[in-house]
C-alpha positions as CSV (number, residue, x, y, z in Angstrom):
1,X,30.5,10.5,44.9
2,X,29.7,14.1,45.1
3,X,28.9,16.6,47.9
4,X,25.8,18.5,46.9
5,X,24.6,21.8,48.4
6,X,21.4,23.7,47.3
7,X,20.4,20.5,45.5
8,X,17.5,21.9,43.4
9,X,19.5,24.7,41.9
10,X,22.5,22.5,41.2
11,X,20.3,19.9,39.7
12,X,18.6,22.4,37.4
13,X,21.9,23.9,36.3
14,X,23.3,20.4,35.6
15,X,20.3,19.5,33.5
16,X,20.8,22.6,31.5
17,X,24.5,21.9,30.9
18,X,23.7,18.3,30.1
19,X,21.2,19.3,27.5
20,X,23.6,21.8,26.0
21,X,26.3,19.2,25.9
22,X,24.0,16.8,24.1
23,X,23.0,19.6,21.7
24,X,26.6,20.2,20.9
25,X,27.2,16.5,20.4
26,X,24.3,16.4,17.9
27,X,26.0,19.0,15.8
28,X,28.5,16.4,14.7
29,X,27.7,14.9,11.3
30,X,25.5,11.9,11.9
31,X,26.3,8.6,10.3
32,X,23.7,5.8,10.1
33,X,24.7,2.2,10.6
34,X,24.2,-0.2,7.6
35,X,21.5,-2.7,8.2
36,X,22.0,-6.2,6.8
37,X,19.2,-8.0,4.9
38,X,18.7,-10.3,7.9
39,X,18.3,-7.4,10.2
40,X,16.0,-5.6,7.7
41,X,13.7,-8.6,7.7
42,X,13.8,-8.7,11.5
43,X,12.8,-5.1,11.7
44,X,10.1,-5.5,9.0
45,X,8.5,-8.2,11.2
46,X,8.3,-5.8,14.1
47,X,6.9,-3.0,11.8
48,X,4.2,-5.4,10.6
49,X,3.1,-6.4,14.1
50,X,5.0,-5.1,17.2
51,X,2.9,-6.9,19.7
52,X,3.7,-10.3,18.1
53,X,7.5,-9.7,18.0
54,X,7.6,-7.7,21.2
55,X,10.7,-5.7,22.3
56,X,13.5,-6.2,24.9
57,X,14.2,-3.4,27.3
58,X,17.2,-2.9,29.5
59,X,16.9,-0.2,32.3
60,X,19.0,1.0,35.1
61,X,21.2,3.8,36.4
62,X,24.2,5.2,34.7
63,X,26.9,6.2,37.2
64,X,28.7,9.4,36.3
65,X,31.0,9.7,39.3
66,X,32.3,6.1,39.6
67,X,34.5,3.8,37.6
68,X,35.8,5.0,34.3
69,X,34.1,8.4,34.6
70,X,35.8,9.0,37.9
71,X,39.2,7.9,36.3
72,X,38.8,10.3,33.4
73,X,37.6,13.1,35.6
74,X,40.6,12.7,38.0
75,X,43.0,12.9,35.1
76,X,41.3,16.0,33.7
77,X,41.2,17.7,37.1
78,X,44.9,17.0,37.6
79,X,45.8,18.2,34.2
80,X,43.7,21.4,34.3
81,X,43.9,22.5,37.9
82,X,47.0,24.6,38.0
83,X,47.3,25.6,34.3
84,X,45.6,28.0,32.0
85,X,43.9,26.4,29.0
86,X,46.4,28.0,26.7
87,X,49.3,26.3,28.6
88,X,47.9,22.8,28.1
89,X,49.6,20.5,25.7
90,X,48.3,17.4,24.1
91,X,49.6,14.0,25.2
92,X,48.8,12.7,21.8
93,X,51.0,15.2,19.9
94,X,53.2,17.9,21.2
95,X,50.9,20.8,20.4
96,X,48.8,23.2,22.4
97,X,45.2,22.1,23.1
98,X,43.0,25.0,21.9
99,X,39.9,25.7,24.0
100,X,38.6,28.6,26.0
101,X,38.4,28.5,29.8
102,X,34.6,28.9,29.5
103,X,34.6,25.5,27.8
104,X,35.9,23.7,30.9
105,X,32.4,23.1,32.4
106,X,31.2,21.7,29.1
107,X,34.2,19.4,28.9
108,X,33.4,17.9,32.3
109,X,29.8,17.6,31.4
110,X,30.7,15.6,28.3
111,X,31.7,12.8,30.7
112,X,28.1,12.1,31.4
113,X,27.4,10.7,27.9
114,X,27.7,7.1,26.9
115,X,29.1,8.2,23.5
116,X,32.3,9.4,25.1
117,X,33.0,5.8,26.3
118,X,32.5,4.3,22.9
119,X,34.6,7.0,21.2
120,X,37.3,6.4,23.7
121,X,37.5,2.6,23.1
122,X,37.1,3.1,19.4
123,X,40.1,5.4,19.4
124,X,42.1,2.8,21.5
125,X,41.5,0.2,18.9
126,X,42.3,2.6,16.0
127,X,45.5,3.6,17.7
128,X,46.5,-0.1,18.1
129,X,46.0,-0.6,14.4
130,X,47.7,2.6,13.3
131,X,49.2,4.7,16.0
132,X,50.5,7.3,13.6
133,X,46.9,8.3,12.6
134,X,45.7,8.6,16.2
135,X,45.5,12.4,16.1
136,X,43.3,12.1,13.0
137,X,40.9,9.8,14.7
138,X,40.7,12.1,17.7
139,X,39.9,15.1,15.5
140,X,37.0,13.2,14.0
141,X,35.0,13.3,17.2
142,X,33.2,16.3,18.7
143,X,35.3,19.2,19.9
144,X,34.8,18.7,23.6
145,X,35.5,14.9,23.3
146,X,38.6,15.8,21.2
147,X,40.0,18.0,24.0
148,X,39.4,15.2,26.6
149,X,41.2,12.6,24.5
150,X,44.2,14.8,24.0
151,X,44.5,15.6,27.7
152,X,44.0,12.2,29.3
153,X,46.5,9.3,29.3
154,X,44.9,6.8,26.8
155,X,47.4,4.0,27.5
156,X,46.9,4.3,31.2
157,X,43.1,3.9,30.8
158,X,43.6,1.0,28.4
159,X,45.8,-0.8,31.0
160,X,43.4,-0.1,33.9
161,X,40.4,-1.3,32.0
162,X,42.2,-4.0,30.0
163,X,39.4,-6.6,30.5
164,X,36.8,-4.2,29.3
165,X,39.0,-3.3,26.4
166,X,39.4,-6.9,25.3
167,X,35.6,-7.5,25.7
168,X,34.9,-4.4,23.6
169,X,37.2,-5.7,20.8
170,X,35.6,-9.1,20.9
171,X,31.9,-8.4,21.5
172,X,31.1,-4.7,20.7
173,X,33.5,-3.5,18.0
174,X,33.3,-4.4,14.3
175,X,34.5,-3.0,11.0
176,X,32.9,0.4,10.3
177,X,31.8,0.7,13.9
178,X,30.1,4.1,14.6
179,X,30.6,5.1,18.2
180,X,28.3,8.1,18.3
181,X,24.9,7.6,20.1
182,X,22.1,9.9,19.1
183,X,18.6,10.4,20.5
184,X,16.0,8.3,18.6
185,X,18.6,6.6,16.5
186,X,19.7,3.0,16.2
187,X,23.1,2.2,17.7
188,X,24.8,-0.8,16.2
189,X,27.3,-3.2,17.9
190,X,28.8,-6.5,16.7
191,X,25.9,-8.5,18.1
192,X,23.2,-6.5,16.6
193,X,21.5,-3.1,17.1
194,X,19.7,-1.3,19.9
195,X,18.4,2.1,20.8
196,X,20.0,3.7,23.9
197,X,18.7,6.7,25.8
198,X,20.4,8.8,28.4
199,X,17.5,10.3,30.4
200,X,17.4,12.8,33.2
201,X,20.1,13.3,35.8
202,X,19.3,12.3,39.3
203,X,21.0,11.9,42.7
204,X,20.7,9.2,45.3
205,X,21.3,9.9,49.1
206,X,24.5,8.1,50.3
207,X,25.2,9.4,53.8
208,X,25.4,12.6,56.0
209,X,28.6,13.7,57.7
210,X,29.2,16.9,59.7
211,X,26.0,18.4,58.4
212,X,27.2,17.8,54.8
213,X,25.0,15.6,52.7
214,X,26.6,13.4,50.1
215,X,24.8,12.1,47.0
216,X,25.8,9.7,44.2
217,X,25.0,11.2,40.8
218,X,23.6,9.1,38.0
219,X,21.4,9.2,34.9
220,X,18.7,6.8,34.2
221,X,19.2,4.9,31.0
222,X,17.0,2.7,28.8
223,X,18.1,0.3,26.0
224,X,15.6,-1.1,23.5
225,X,16.3,-3.9,21.1
226,X,14.3,-6.6,19.2
227,X,16.6,-9.3,20.6
228,X,18.2,-9.8,24.1
229,X,21.8,-10.3,23.0
230,X,22.8,-6.7,22.1
231,X,21.5,-5.5,25.5
232,X,23.2,-8.3,27.4
233,X,26.5,-7.4,25.7
234,X,26.1,-3.7,26.4
235,X,25.3,-4.3,30.1
236,X,28.3,-6.6,30.5
237,X,30.6,-4.1,28.9
238,X,29.3,-1.1,30.9
239,X,29.4,-3.1,34.2
240,X,33.1,-3.8,33.6
241,X,33.6,0.0,33.5
242,X,31.5,0.5,36.7
243,X,29.4,2.8,34.5
244,X,25.9,1.4,35.4
245,X,24.1,-0.2,38.4
246,X,20.7,-1.7,39.2
247,X,20.2,-2.8,35.7
248,X,17.3,-5.1,34.6
249,X,16.4,-6.7,31.3
250,X,13.1,-8.2,30.2
251,X,10.8,-8.6,27.1
252,X,7.6,-6.6,26.7
253,X,4.6,-7.5,24.6
254,X,2.2,-5.2,26.3
255,X,1.1,-2.4,26.9
256,X,1.1,-1.1,23.3
257,X,2.4,2.3,24.4
258,X,5.7,0.7,25.4
259,X,5.9,-1.9,22.6
260,X,5.2,0.8,19.9
261,X,7.6,3.3,21.5
262,X,10.6,2.6,19.1
263,X,8.4,2.3,16.0
264,X,9.5,5.5,14.3
265,X,13.2,4.8,15.1
266,X,13.1,1.4,13.4
267,X,11.1,2.8,10.5
268,X,13.6,5.7,9.9
269,X,16.4,3.1,9.6
270,X,14.5,0.9,7.1
271,X,11.9,2.9,5.1
272,X,14.2,3.7,2.2
273,X,14.8,0.0,1.7
274,X,11.1,-1.0,2.2
275,X,9.5,1.8,0.1
276,X,10.9,2.5,-3.4
277,X,8.7,5.4,-4.4
278,X,10.8,8.5,-3.9
279,X,7.8,10.8,-3.3
280,X,6.5,8.5,-0.6
281,X,10.0,8.2,0.9
282,X,10.1,12.0,1.3
283,X,6.7,12.1,3.0
284,X,7.7,9.3,5.3
285,X,10.8,11.2,6.2
286,X,8.6,14.3,6.8
287,X,6.3,12.4,9.2
288,X,9.3,11.0,11.1
289,X,10.7,14.5,11.5
290,X,7.4,15.8,12.7
291,X,7.1,13.0,15.2
292,X,10.6,13.6,16.5
293,X,9.7,17.3,16.9
294,X,6.6,16.3,19.0
295,X,4.3,17.7,16.2
296,X,1.9,14.7,16.4
297,X,-1.1,16.3,14.7
298,X,0.9,17.3,11.6
299,X,2.6,13.9,11.7
300,X,-0.8,12.2,11.5
301,X,-1.9,14.6,8.7
302,X,1.2,13.7,6.7
303,X,0.5,9.9,7.2
304,X,-3.0,10.5,6.0
305,X,-1.7,12.2,2.8
306,X,0.6,9.2,2.2
307,X,-2.3,6.8,2.7
308,X,-4.5,8.7,0.2
309,X,-1.9,8.1,-2.5
310,X,-1.9,4.4,-1.7
311,X,-5.7,4.2,-1.8
312,X,-5.7,5.9,-5.1
313,X,-3.2,3.4,-6.4
314,X,-5.3,0.5,-5.2
315,X,-8.4,2.1,-6.8
316,X,-6.8,2.6,-10.2
317,X,-5.1,-0.8,-10.1
318,X,-8.3,-2.7,-9.3
319,X,-10.7,-0.8,-11.5
320,X,-8.3,0.3,-14.4
321,X,-9.9,3.7,-14.0
322,X,-8.8,7.2,-12.9
323,X,-9.6,7.8,-9.3
324,X,-11.8,10.8,-8.6
325,X,-9.9,13.8,-7.3
326,X,-10.8,16.0,-4.3
327,X,-12.0,13.2,-2.0
328,X,-11.1,13.0,1.6
329,X,-9.5,9.9,3.0
330,X,-12.8,8.5,4.4
331,X,-14.7,9.4,1.2
332,X,-12.0,7.6,-0.9
333,X,-12.2,4.5,1.1
334,X,-16.0,4.4,1.1
335,X,-16.0,5.0,-2.7
336,X,-13.6,2.0,-3.2
337,X,-15.7,-0.3,-1.0
338,X,-19.0,0.9,-2.6
339,X,-17.8,0.3,-6.2
340,X,-16.6,-3.2,-5.3
341,X,-20.0,-4.1,-3.8
342,X,-21.9,-2.6,-6.8
343,X,-19.7,-4.6,-9.2
344,X,-20.3,-7.9,-7.4
345,X,-23.7,-7.3,-5.8
346,X,-25.5,-10.5,-5.1
347,X,-29.3,-10.9,-5.8
348,X,-31.3,-10.7,-2.6
349,X,-32.7,-14.0,-1.2
350,X,-36.4,-14.2,-2.1
351,X,-39.0,-15.7,0.1
352,X,-39.8,-19.3,-1.2
353,X,-43.4,-20.0,-2.3
354,X,-45.2,-22.9,-0.6
355,X,-48.1,-23.0,-3.0
356,X,-46.6,-25.5,-5.5
357,X,-46.3,-28.0,-2.7
358,X,-49.9,-27.4,-1.6
359,X,-51.1,-27.9,-5.2
360,X,-49.3,-31.2,-5.5
361,X,-50.8,-32.4,-2.2
362,X,-54.3,-31.5,-3.5
363,X,-53.6,-33.5,-6.8
364,X,-52.5,-36.5,-4.8
365,X,-55.7,-36.4,-2.8
366,X,-58.0,-36.0,-5.7
367,X,-56.6,-36.9,-9.1
368,X,-53.5,-39.2,-8.8
369,X,-54.1,-43.0,-9.1
370,X,-53.2,-45.1,-6.1
371,X,-50.3,-46.7,-8.0
372,X,-48.5,-43.3,-8.4
373,X,-49.2,-41.8,-4.9
374,X,-46.0,-43.2,-3.3
375,X,-43.8,-41.7,-6.1
376,X,-45.6,-38.4,-5.9
377,X,-45.4,-38.4,-2.1
378,X,-41.6,-38.8,-2.3
379,X,-41.4,-35.9,-4.7
380,X,-43.4,-33.8,-2.2
381,X,-41.0,-34.7,0.6
382,X,-38.1,-33.7,-1.6
383,X,-39.7,-30.3,-2.5
384,X,-40.6,-29.7,1.1
385,X,-37.0,-30.2,2.3
386,X,-35.8,-27.8,-0.4
387,X,-38.5,-25.3,0.6
388,X,-37.5,-25.6,4.3
389,X,-33.8,-25.0,3.5
390,X,-34.6,-22.0,1.3
391,X,-37.0,-20.5,3.8
392,X,-34.4,-20.8,6.6
393,X,-31.8,-18.9,4.5
394,X,-34.5,-16.3,3.7
395,X,-35.4,-15.8,7.4
396,X,-31.7,-15.6,8.4
397,X,-31.0,-12.9,5.8
398,X,-34.0,-10.9,7.1
399,X,-32.8,-11.2,10.7
400,X,-29.3,-10.2,9.8
401,X,-30.6,-7.2,7.8
402,X,-32.7,-6.1,10.8
403,X,-30.2,-6.7,13.6
404,X,-26.9,-5.9,12.0
405,X,-25.4,-4.3,9.0
406,X,-24.8,-6.9,6.3
407,X,-21.2,-7.7,5.6
408,X,-20.3,-6.3,2.2
409,X,-17.7,-7.6,-0.1
410,X,-14.2,-6.2,0.3
411,X,-10.7,-6.8,-1.0
412,X,-9.3,-6.0,2.4
413,X,-8.9,-8.5,5.2
414,X,-10.9,-7.6,8.4
415,X,-7.8,-6.6,10.4
416,X,-6.7,-4.3,7.6
417,X,-10.1,-2.7,7.3
418,X,-10.0,-2.0,11.1
419,X,-6.6,-0.4,10.7
420,X,-7.9,1.7,7.8
421,X,-10.8,2.9,9.8
422,X,-8.6,3.8,12.8
423,X,-6.3,5.8,10.6
424,X,-9.3,7.6,9.1
425,X,-10.6,8.4,12.6
426,X,-7.2,9.9,13.7
427,X,-6.9,11.9,10.5
428,X,-10.4,13.3,10.9
429,X,-9.7,14.2,14.6
430,X,-6.7,16.2,13.4
431,X,-8.4,17.8,10.4
432,X,-11.6,18.8,12.2
433,X,-9.8,19.6,15.5
434,X,-12.2,17.5,17.5
435,X,-12.1,16.9,21.3
436,X,-10.3,13.6,20.8
437,X,-6.9,13.9,22.4
438,X,-4.0,13.5,19.9
439,X,-0.6,12.5,21.2
440,X,2.4,10.4,20.4
441,X,0.5,7.1,20.8
442,X,-2.1,8.2,18.2
443,X,0.8,9.1,15.8
444,X,2.5,5.7,16.5
445,X,-0.8,3.8,15.8
446,X,-1.4,5.9,12.7
447,X,2.0,5.0,11.1
448,X,1.5,1.4,12.2
449,X,-1.9,1.3,10.5
450,X,-0.5,2.7,7.3
451,X,2.4,0.2,7.3
452,X,0.0,-2.8,7.7
453,X,-1.9,-1.6,4.6
454,X,1.3,-1.0,2.7
455,X,2.7,-4.4,3.5
456,X,-0.6,-6.1,2.6
457,X,-0.8,-4.3,-0.7
458,X,2.8,-5.1,-1.6
459,X,2.2,-8.8,-0.8
460,X,-1.1,-8.9,-2.6
461,X,0.4,-7.5,-5.8
462,X,3.0,-10.3,-5.8
463,X,0.2,-12.9,-6.0
464,X,-1.9,-11.2,-8.7
465,X,-2.0,-12.8,-12.1
466,X,-1.9,-9.7,-14.2
467,X,-3.0,-11.5,-17.3
468,X,-6.5,-11.8,-15.8
469,X,-9.2,-9.2,-16.3
470,X,-9.8,-6.6,-13.6
471,X,-13.0,-8.4,-12.6
472,X,-11.1,-11.7,-12.2
473,X,-8.4,-10.0,-10.1
474,X,-11.0,-8.3,-7.9
475,X,-12.9,-11.5,-7.4
476,X,-9.7,-13.4,-6.5
477,X,-8.9,-10.7,-3.9
478,X,-12.4,-10.8,-2.5
479,X,-12.3,-14.6,-2.2
480,X,-8.9,-14.6,-0.6
481,X,-9.8,-12.0,2.1
482,X,-13.5,-13.0,2.8
């Protein structure tokens, strides 16, 4: 619990320090967790259709002045209060702890981060396995965290939070566990993987005493996963440390804005495994960076360039011909569709002629002997039925032509064509700087539309009999997707 005066100013300063602390923490070399084949397949299912798989979300408040944060802060305050920074000695090894007095505020602000907790418990496990290398483990973390771990009594914390420590060992920790948490990155625990966000710092009114107002400080947090188990484990662990409160967990399948939110995060973790083309990999990485930098227009433009390359590949594979250069994304798609329809154009349905039936009727009435009239009449009935059927087909074709655009032939399924057209619209909006608003949702939809085409094309190539001619291959694709 903290006593707050001049709340707005303090709140703003704290936000600035919190941001700087996170910025410092991101300077540490980032390591990405290794995704197993099973997890890769699970993420791939989400990338193909997020609204079908859905996501799980855990939300709540992260306490920064209770539980383990309060314990660590008390130890630091006791250690630092009456000494100059140059007089402090490490509890881990009998050496001076080197930091400047100006770093003290940053050191205390480091307590706000979830990463500190996971580094702490990771170090406790490492020290249990090999206590002689403890100082090496501590030096591997960020500089502010390293100072904290050298000043606090690690064994005392391990004893005080023994249940949480045992739970961490059993349910969170695994070989090659990476304790650092980064914005827009996957965080992996034993049970699976999740994305964890520390959001803005806030205060909640507790009570007023002698004209002094007391507030409890916390940060809002959000966890996202494709499965509920990782979030359940994290919430249980953090509750043992009195690190969170008011937590909730639930699945989301709609609205799209929320379901698609972690799309680039999961794509970043898996694209190098899904896409083998190095040139495309580099452009995917570029689009991810642009999205993370909130440069959504450029992100969509990069996705459009990637898609152009795939449309050219589809064109040249299907027609065994060089794709014309200098075409826009929309022109390239129209050219591909037009050439398919020209190659497999059906003859128009002609209007059936009733005159042969009329002629036969006249013959029956005038020239046919009575003995043959029954046979000829049956022939006329047959011809009339055929005429009626053909005439109905002709009338239907004329009505369709007048009332709606005829459905042409295409190698693309209907949903894939819709996604292609959506991506083209977004790309055009960016290229021509139209009044259509472009934001993170349009960027998310654009990369999703591209991925659906990419997955469709990869799966289609697996089913193609390459010994067939290009016309046979095209016809098979048309028949399959009509």
